[in-house]
C-alpha positions in Angstrom: 91.1 59.1 130.3 94.2 57.8 128.6 92.8 54.3 128.4 90.1 55.6 126.0 92.8 56.3 123.4 95.2 53.4 124.2 93.2 50.2 124.7 96.3 48.1 124.0 98.0 48.9 127.3 100.1 51.7 128.8 100.2 55.3 127.6 103.1 55.7 125.2 105.9 58.1 126.0 106.2 61.3 124.0 109.2 60.1 122.0 107.4 56.8 121.1 104.3 58.7 119.9 106.4 61.0 117.7 108.2 58.1 116.1 105.0 56.2 115.6 103.2 59.1 114.0 106.3 59.7 111.8 105.9 56.1 110.5 102.2 56.3 110.0 101.7 59.6 108.2 103.4 58.5 104.9 100.9 55.6 104.8 98.0 58.0 104.6 96.7 58.7 101.1 94.4 61.4 99.6 92.7 58.6 97.7 91.9 56.6 100.7 93.9 54.8 103.4 93.5 51.5 105.1 91.1 51.9 108.0 93.6 50.5 110.5 96.1 53.2 109.5 93.6 56.0 109.9 92.5 54.6 113.3 96.1 54.3 114.5 96.9 57.9 113.4 93.8 59.2 115.2 94.6 57.2 118.3 98.3 58.4 118.3 97.3 62.1 117.8 94.6 61.7 120.5 97.3 60.6 123.0 99.4 63.6 122.0 96.4 65.8 122.6 96.0 64.4 126.1 99.6 65.1 126.9 99.3 68.7 125.6 95.8 69.6 126.9 95.3 67.3 129.8 91.9 65.9 130.8 89.0 67.0 133.0 90.5 64.8 135.7 94.2 65.8 135.4 96.1 68.8 134.1 98.8 68.4 131.5 102.4 68.1 132.8 104.7 70.9 131.5 107.6 68.4 131.6 105.7 65.9 129.4 104.6 68.7 127.0 108.2 69.8 126.7 109.3 66.3 125.9 106.6 65.9 123.3 107.4 69.1 121.5 111.1 68.2 121.6 110.3 64.8 120.1 108.1 66.3 117.4 110.8 68.8 116.4 113.4 66.0 116.4 111.3 63.9 114.1 110.5 67.0 111.9 106.7 66.4 112.3 105.4 69.9 112.5 105.1 70.2 108.7 102.9 67.2 108.6 100.6 68.0 111.5 100.4 71.8 110.9 96.6 71.5 110.1 95.8 69.6 113.3 94.4 71.1 116.6 97.6 70.0 118.3 99.6 72.5 116.4 98.2 75.6 118.1 99.0 74.2 121.6 102.6 73.4 120.5 103.0 76.9 119.2 102.2 78.5 122.5 104.0 76.2 124.9 107.0 77.6 126.7 108.6 76.0 129.8 108.4 78.0 133.0 112.2 78.3 133.2 112.8 79.1 129.5 115.0 82.0 128.5 113.4 85.1 127.0 112.4 84.8 123.4 110.0 83.0 121.1 108.8 79.5 122.2 110.9 76.6 120.8 108.3 75.6 118.2 108.2 79.2 116.8 112.0 79.4 116.6 112.0 76.0 114.8 109.4 77.2 112.3 111.2 80.4 111.5 114.8 79.1 111.4 114.3 75.6 109.9 110.8 75.1 108.4 109.2 78.4 107.3 107.6 76.3 104.6 105.0 75.3 107.2 103.8 78.8 107.6 103.7 79.4 103.9 101.7 76.2 103.4 99.2 77.4 106.0 98.8 80.6 104.0 98.2 78.6 100.8 95.4 76.8 102.6 93.3 79.8 101.4 93.6 78.3 97.9 90.9 75.8 98.9 87.6 76.5 100.6 87.8 73.3 102.7 91.2 74.2 104.2 90.9 78.0 104.5 89.3 78.3 107.9 91.3 75.5 109.7 94.5 76.9 108.3 93.5 80.5 109.0 92.8 79.8 112.6 96.2 78.2 113.2 98.0 80.8 111.1 96.5 83.7 113.2 97.8 82.0 116.4 101.2 81.8 114.9 101.0 85.4 113.7 101.1 86.5 117.3 104.8 86.5 116.9 106.7 89.2 114.8 109.0 86.6 113.3 106.1 84.6 111.9 104.6 87.8 110.5 108.0 88.6 108.9 108.0 85.2 107.2 104.6 85.9 105.6 105.6 89.4 104.6 108.9 88.7 103.0 108.5 85.2 101.5 108.6 85.3 97.7 108.8 81.5 97.1 106.7 79.6 94.8 105.2 76.1 95.6 108.0 73.6 95.9 110.7 76.2 96.5 112.6 77.0 99.6 110.8 79.5 101.8 112.3 82.8 103.0 115.2 82.8 105.4 114.8 85.9 107.6 118.6 86.2 108.1 118.9 86.8 104.4 116.2 89.5 104.1 117.0 93.1 103.2 114.1 95.0 104.6 115.0 98.0 102.4 114.6 96.0 99.3 111.3 96.4 97.5 109.1 93.3 97.1 108.2 91.9 93.7 104.5 91.6 94.4 104.5 87.9 93.6 105.2 86.6 97.1 102.9 85.0 99.7 101.6 88.2 101.3 100.4 89.6 98.0 98.3 86.5 97.4 96.0 87.8 100.2 94.6 90.4 97.9 93.3 87.6 95.5 92.1 85.4 98.4 90.2 88.3 99.8 88.7 89.7 96.6 88.2 86.5 94.5 87.5 83.8 97.0 84.1 82.5 98.3 82.5 84.5 101.1 84.0 82.2 103.7 87.5 82.2 102.3 87.4 86.0 101.8 86.2 86.7 105.3 88.8 84.5 106.9 91.6 85.7 104.7 90.7 89.3 105.5 90.8 88.6 109.2 94.3 87.2 108.9 95.3 90.1 106.6 94.0 92.6 109.2 95.8 90.9 112.1 99.0 90.9 110.1 98.9 94.6 109.3 97.7 95.9 112.7 99.5 93.7 115.3 103.1 94.2 114.2 103.4 97.9 114.1 107.1 98.5 113.7 107.6 95.6 111.3 104.6 96.7 109.1 105.4 100.4 109.1 108.8 99.6 107.7 107.3 97.2 105.2 104.6 99.7 104.0 107.1 102.6 103.7 109.4 100.5 101.6 106.6 99.0 99.4 104.3 102.0 99.4 103.6 102.2 95.6 103.2 98.5 95.2 100.9 98.1 98.2 98.6 101.1 97.7 98.7 101.9 94.0 98.8 98.4 92.5 97.0 96.4 95.1 95.1 98.0 98.0 93.3 100.9 96.2 92.3 99.1 93.0 91.7 95.6 94.4 90.2 96.2 97.8 88.8 99.8 97.9 87.2 99.3 94.5 86.1 95.7 95.1 82.7 94.7 93.8 82.1 93.0 97.1 80.3 95.3 99.6 81.8 93.5 102.6 85.3 93.6 101.2 85.0 97.3 100.2 83.6 98.3 103.6 86.2 96.4 105.6 89.0 97.6 103.5 88.1 101.3 103.9 87.8 100.9 107.6 91.2 99.2 107.8 92.7 101.9 105.7 91.4 104.5 108.2 92.9 102.6 111.1 96.3 102.3 109.3 96.4 106.0 108.5 95.5 107.1 112.0 98.0 104.8 113.7 101.0 106.9 114.8 103.5 104.1 113.8 102.4 104.7 110.2 103.0 108.4 110.2 105.4 108.3 107.2 102.9 106.2 105.2 100.0 108.4 106.2 101.7 111.7 105.1 102.5 110.1 101.7 99.0 108.8 101.2 97.2 112.0 102.1 99.5 114.0 99.8 98.1 112.3 96.7 95.4 113.9 94.7 94.4 110.6 93.2 93.9 109.1 96.7 91.7 112.1 97.6 89.6 111.7 94.4 89.1 108.0 95.2 88.0 108.8 98.8 85.6 111.6 97.7 84.0 109.2 95.2 83.6 106.6 98.0 81.8 109.3 100.0 79.1 109.1 97.3 78.8 105.3 97.4 75.2 103.9 97.4 75.8 102.1 100.7 75.8 104.3 103.9 78.3 102.2 105.8 80.8 102.6 102.9 80.2 106.3 103.0 80.7 106.3 106.8 84.0 104.5 106.6 85.2 106.7 103.7 84.4 109.7 105.8 87.0 108.7 108.4 89.6 108.5 105.6 88.5 111.8 104.1 88.9 113.7 107.4 92.6 112.8 107.4 93.1 114.7 104.1 91.1 117.7 105.3 92.5 117.9 108.8 96.1 117.6 107.6 97.7 121.0 108.4 100.5 120.3 105.8 98.4 119.6 102.7 100.2 119.1 99.5 99.6 121.6 96.7 97.9 118.8 94.8 95.4 118.1 97.6 94.8 121.8 98.4 94.1 122.5 94.7 91.6 119.7 94.5 89.8 120.8 97.7 89.6 124.4 96.4 88.3 123.1 93.1 85.6 121.2 94.9 85.0 123.7 97.7 81.4 124.7 96.7 80.4 121.1 96.0 81.7 119.9 99.3 79.9 122.7 101.2 76.7 121.7 99.6 77.3 118.0 100.1 78.7 117.7 103.7 75.9 119.4 105.7 73.4 116.7 104.6 75.9 113.9 104.5 74.6 110.9 106.6 72.1 113.2 108.2 70.4 110.2 109.8 73.3 109.7 112.3 71.8 112.2 114.8 72.8 110.1 117.8 76.5 109.9 116.9 77.9 113.0 118.6 81.5 112.3 117.6 80.6 112.0 113.9 78.6 115.2 114.1 81.4 117.1 115.7 83.9 115.8 113.2 81.6 116.7 110.2 81.2 120.2 111.6 84.9 120.5 111.9 85.5 119.5 108.3 82.9 121.9 107.1 84.7 124.7 108.9 88.0 123.7 107.5 86.6 123.7 104.0 84.9 127.1 104.5 88.3 128.5 105.4 89.6 127.6 101.9 89.5 130.4 99.4 87.0 130.3 96.6 88.2 128.9 93.3 89.5 131.7 91.0 89.9 134.2 93.8 93.1 136.2 94.4 93.5 134.3 97.6 93.3 130.9 95.8 95.8 132.0 93.2 98.2 133.2 95.9 97.8 129.9 97.8 98.3 127.7 94.8 100.9 129.8 93.0 101.1 129.0 89.3 100.1 125.4 89.5 97.7 123.8 87.0 94.1 123.5 88.1 92.9 120.0 89.1 89.6 118.8 87.6 86.7 118.5 89.9 85.5 115.0 91.0 82.8 113.8 88.7 
């Protein structure tokens, strides 16, 4: 099949292809390039693809793939081809006899050109590049080191991207870095951009448990109070709101996020927000909010603030919950959990009773949820 891409003669060697592509890429222009240049770029990258993927007739050679990756890194080409299909194959390749650790391309990205990863994230600024960049970005995010680059980078366009060896994980973020842009891409982008950005955002937060638990604990107020709750949970987009509540429930119920969970469910403001979401007009939003609400009620170590709010709303909740999503008659787990929550709320003392005053001490009463 190689002759299809190289009609002029022999298949070029990996180093030749890398050098040729290095020479051709600067000749490409956003305003139009000479057809011969575009054809030569396409032909060169097609030959690279054959080396990486093989053909129906012949499998790729690990030795040749290794040579090509080495040549691409030597020529500093990854930045320029980061949006091509070739990139994802380069990311994954690891020689059979390689030492433990990240593949060579991943190490190169993290240590020498983290700007490539940041530019892939910024692909969400444009609808036409969002999904191609997102697909490649999620493949790169299989590695903790790439996730760390996205989380800790605070560079602006044209600036040097984060160097992980310089990161202090205990230092709070400014909220102006790459990761925080995802909230805007999710909430303000077109449907396609929003959906793809949320998929990447979810992968980032759920597939790197130790890294993310540290990050969320350090940046708790910034993440939840300034971004997640007001931007995503209160989004005007039904899809964004529903997906975000579901993701919140997953994060809170993940054991690796225990410290974050205890802080979140100790907040009366978070409980008020969750109870208001239980009354949303959309049943699936109500359902996802229920799985967050149950964490507050089932918590055996409730804060005084949360306990006070539940007691203040005890009678309302006991009228509301028995008929809540009553159409889900075939969901046994949901019915069991709802019955459990009703029993837990029934065990709370009535507002104004001696038992309530004894439980709450001399604290100020919390207004009921509107």
